[in-house]
Every structure is written in structure tokens, then in C-alpha cells.
C-alpha positions, 0 to 999 in steps of 0.5 A, a space after each residue: 500499499 503507497 499514498 496519494 497525495 492529490 495537491 491543489 491544481 492550478 485552476 488558471 487566471 493567476 488564481 493564487 489560492 482557493 477556498 473549501 466550500 464544500 467536502 464530497 469525502 472524509 477520512 475513511 471514505 473509499 473514493 474512485 477514479 474520477 469521484 468528487 472530492 471538493 468543491 473549490 471557489 476561487 474569485 472567478 468560479 467554484 470548480 469541483 476537484 475530482 480524485 485521479 486514483 481510487 482508495 481511501 481517504 486518510 488526509 483531508 486539508 481542513 474544513 469548510 471555509 479554509 483557504 488553501 493556495 495553489 499546490 498545496 495537498 488537499 487530499 491524501 489517498 491511500 492506494 494499491 501500489 506505490 503511491 506517488 510520496 515517501 513515508 515521511 518522517 515525523 516532522 521536528 518541532 521546529 517544523 511544526 513551528 514554522 508550518 504555524 506560523 506560515 498557516 497564521 501569515 495565509 489566513 492573516 493575508 486572506 482577511 486583509 484581500 478585497 474579495 468580489 462579490 461575483 461568483 457562480 455558487 455559495 455553500 453555506 454550512 449551518 451548525 444549529 447549536 453553538 459548539 465549544 471552543 477548538 484549537 485552530 484547524 491544521 495546515 495541511 503539513 500538519 493533518 493527520 488522519 482522524 478516526 471516525 466517529 460511530 454515526 447517530 442513528 437517523 430518524 426513519 424517513 418517510 416514504 417520500 424522503 426515501 424515494 428522493 436520490 441521495 447519498 447517506 451523507 446527505 439523508 443523514 444531515 438533512 435527518 439531523 436538521 429536520 429537512 424533509 428531502 421531499 421539499 428540496 429541488 435538486 440543482 443537478 440531475 434529480 440527486 440531491 447533494 450537500 449544495 442543495 441542502 445548503 441552498 434550502 437552509 439559505 433560502 428558507 432562513 428568512 422564512 422562519 425555517 427552524 431544525 425539527 425539535 430544535 425551535 428556539 435554539 440559538 444558530 451559527 452560521 459560518 460565512 463562508 463561499 458568496 456569503 463571504 465574499 459579499 460580506 468583504 466586497 460590501 465591507 470594501 466599498 463602503 470603507 474605501 468609497 465616500 458615497 453620496 445619495 441623490 433621490 429623485 420623484 419621476 412621474 411614470 404614468 406616460 412610460 407606464 401607459 406605453 409599457 401596457 400598450 406594447 405589452 397589450 395581447 401579448 403572452 408571457 413570451 410571444 414571437 420569442 419576445 417577452 413581455 416588457 417590464 420597467 427595467 427595459 425602458 431605465 437602462 435604455 434611458 441610462 445608455 442613452 444618456 451616459 455618453 454625456 455624463 462619462 464619468 458615471 460609466 466608469 471604474 477608479 483604481 484608487 490605488 493607482 489614481 486611474 479613472 477609466 471612462 468606457 465607452 460601451 454600457 455593460 449593466 450590472 444587475 443585481 439579483 437576488 438568489 436562493 445563494 445570495 447577492 449576484 450581479 449578472 452583466 447585460 454586455 453592450 446594452 447600449 446596442 439592444 432595443 427593449 425586447 433584447 433587453 428583457 430577454 437578456 435580463 431574463 436569461 440572466 436572472 434565471 442563469 443566476 438563480 440556478 447557478 448555470 451562470 457563467 464567470 464571464 457572465 459575473 463580471 465586467 459591469 461599468 454599471 448597476 442597476 438594482 431593483 427590490 421590483 414591488 417590493 422596493 421602498 420609497 427610496 433606497 441607498 444602494 452600495 456602490 460595487 466597486 470598482 464602479 463609481 455609480 449605482 441607479 436604484 429604482 424605487 416602488 411605484 406608487 399612486 397619488 394625486 398631483 396638481 398636473 398643468 393642461 394644455 390651457 395652462 389651468 391646474 386640476 388634480 390627477 391621479 398619477 403613477 410615481 416613482 423615486 429613482 435613488 442613485 449613490 456615486 463615488 464623491 471622489 470622482 462623481 461631483 453632486 452637481 453632475 450626478 443632480 444633472 444626470 437625474 434631471 436630465 433622466 427624468 426628462 427622458 422617463 416623463 416623455 418615453 417618445 424620447 426613450 423610444 427615439 433613435 
């Protein structure tokens, strides 16, 4: 028997390290060649690691949430034959201390790094009750085989639960959390995985989901994967960018009438054209104005002190998904008509929700639009998506009486549809006058929709 050390391979694109967001094996498991070992998240994407050999897992690098450098041992597998490593002598005390110091330094570097909020998949590991304080996780070089613990007897599954395709480990975890597997929708090939349980927990958390038999108890959830990257990016954005907000009121009565006329008699998707929402009109109007306000369609590199103003408009579209906030990107929005924008909005939103969005579709935006739709409040103060310098957020449409001047110059009271649009800008790059001027020009387009439709 020998040992095969599987090291984290070079994932490409200049990636130096990756975060463990899911383990598919544990010490003592038998793994087949090409079997799933772990899911590793980088700033670009989540990559599935597969075993190049068959054997028994004797060491793993760490726990979910730990960061592993490229080339570091990820899994050690006992195999038939010689393996790819020689027997190792026990590490000296000096070597152990040196390895620990390197691990601490690496963890410190990670905490200081500013991660991107764009990624494809989130893995959220929930711990039902607080765990006692533990010593730091060992580095890959220090990890030693751990004896497998005897499994806790799981409750007897229901008939519907038993028909679901899932591994014993997934079934046990679901039973421990009190989750009925028949209520969980698999993300791929009809087989439930740990990631599906994580998504179920994250999606239902706001609805008051509580593990069976543990209602009222505290719960600790490790902030890892996409959620950690969102937290890091938002903190860096607020810490480094001096935001200022501007909110203007828009009368969208005429625009809503035009939208209703264009959608009249049209189903969900007729002749390949989807029904139009407010967003395609807003994005079209924004694209018409940005050549006049190039400092809004820009990136600011604060380290180099350089502002890059873009000729094309790549609109980031903040989208809430079961995994967390993602920002898919509408490329060259200035070249698309209303229906093309509506189609792309629907496609990207669905790809973000089901986890099929590509890495290239989640990066490269030059300005972002964020909308909560009917849930939007009266006004918002959105956080800028670094390194962009502006973000625009339409709010909820409300009806209220307003004074309207008629053609004869007299005023009368009418019921009008009103919507506030909020902007947040980077005050290092965008002056308040510029933001206000942009908002007033946008108001002219929104309140006279014929100008939006004109070439």
C-alpha cells in the first residue's frame, strides 16, 4: 500500500489560492477514480475537484471555509501500489512551528484581501448549536488521519423521503436538521447533494425555517463562499468609497401607459419577445445619457489613481438568488432594443438563480442597476459595486394625487403614478452637480417615453 497526495492544481487566470466550500469525502471514505473530492471557490468561479486515483481517504486539508494555496496538499489517499510519496518522517518541533507560522500568515493575508462579490455558487454550512472553542484547524502539512466517529442513528425516513436520490451522508444531515428531502429541489441531474441542502437552508431562513425539535435555540452559520465574498466586498466598498446619495421623483404615468400598450395581448413570450417590465426602459434611457456623463460609466483604481471611462455600457443587474446576491452583466446594453434587453434580463436572472451563470457573465460591469421590484421602498441608498463609481436603484411605483397643468395653462388634480429613483455615487470621481444633472436629464426621458423610443 502507498499514499497518493492530491495537491490543489493550478486553476488558471492567475489564481493563487482557493476556498474550500464543500467536502464530498471525509477521512475513512473510499473514493473512486474521477470521484468528487471537494468544491473550491476562487474569485472567478467554483471548481469541482475530482480524484485521479481510487483508494481510501486518510487525510484532508481542512474544513469548509479554509483557504488552500495552489500546490498545497488537499487530500491524501491510500492506494494500491507505491503511490506518489515516500514515507515521511515525523516533523520536528521546529518544522511544526514554522508551518503554523506560515498558516497564520496566510490566514491574515486572506482577511486583508478584498474579494469580489461575483461567483457562481454558494455553500453555506449551518451549525445548529454553538460548538465549544477549538484549537485552530491544522494546516495541510500538519493534518493527521482522524478516526471516524460512530454515526448517530437517524430517524426513520418517510416514503417520500426514501424515494429521493441522495447519498447516505446527505440523508443523515437532512435528518439531523429536520429537513424533509421531498421538499428540497436538486440543482442538477435529480440527485440531492449537500449544496442543495445549503441552498434550502439559505432560502428558507428568511421564512422562519427551524430544524425539527430545535425551535427556539440559537444557531450559528459560518460565513463562507459567496456570502463571505459579498460581506468582504460590501465592507471594502463602504470603507474605501465616500458614497453620496441622490433621490429624485419621477412621474411614470405616461411610461406605464406605453408599456401597457406594448404588452397588450402579449403572453409571457410571444414571437420570441417577452413582456416588458420597467427595467428595459430605464436601462435604455441610462444608455442614452451616459455619453454625456462619461464619469458615471467608469471604474476607479484608487491605488493607481486612474479613472477608466468606458465607451460601451455593460450594465450590472443586481439579482437576489437562494445563494445570495449576484450581479450578472448585460454586455453592450447600448446596442440592444427593449425586447432584447428584456430577454437578456430574464436569461441572466434565471442563470443566476439556478447557478448556471458563467464566470464571464458575472464580471466586467461598468455601472449597476439594482431593483427590488414591487418590494422596493420609497427610497434606497444602494452600495456601489466596486470598482464602479455609480449605482442606480428604481423604487416602488405608488399612486397619489398631483397638480397637473393642462394645455390651457390651468391646473387640475389627477391621480398619477410616481416612482423615486435613487443614485449612489463615488464622491471622489462624481460631483453632486453631475449626479443631479444626470438625474434631471433622466427625468426628462422617463416622463416623455417617446424620447426613449426615438433613435
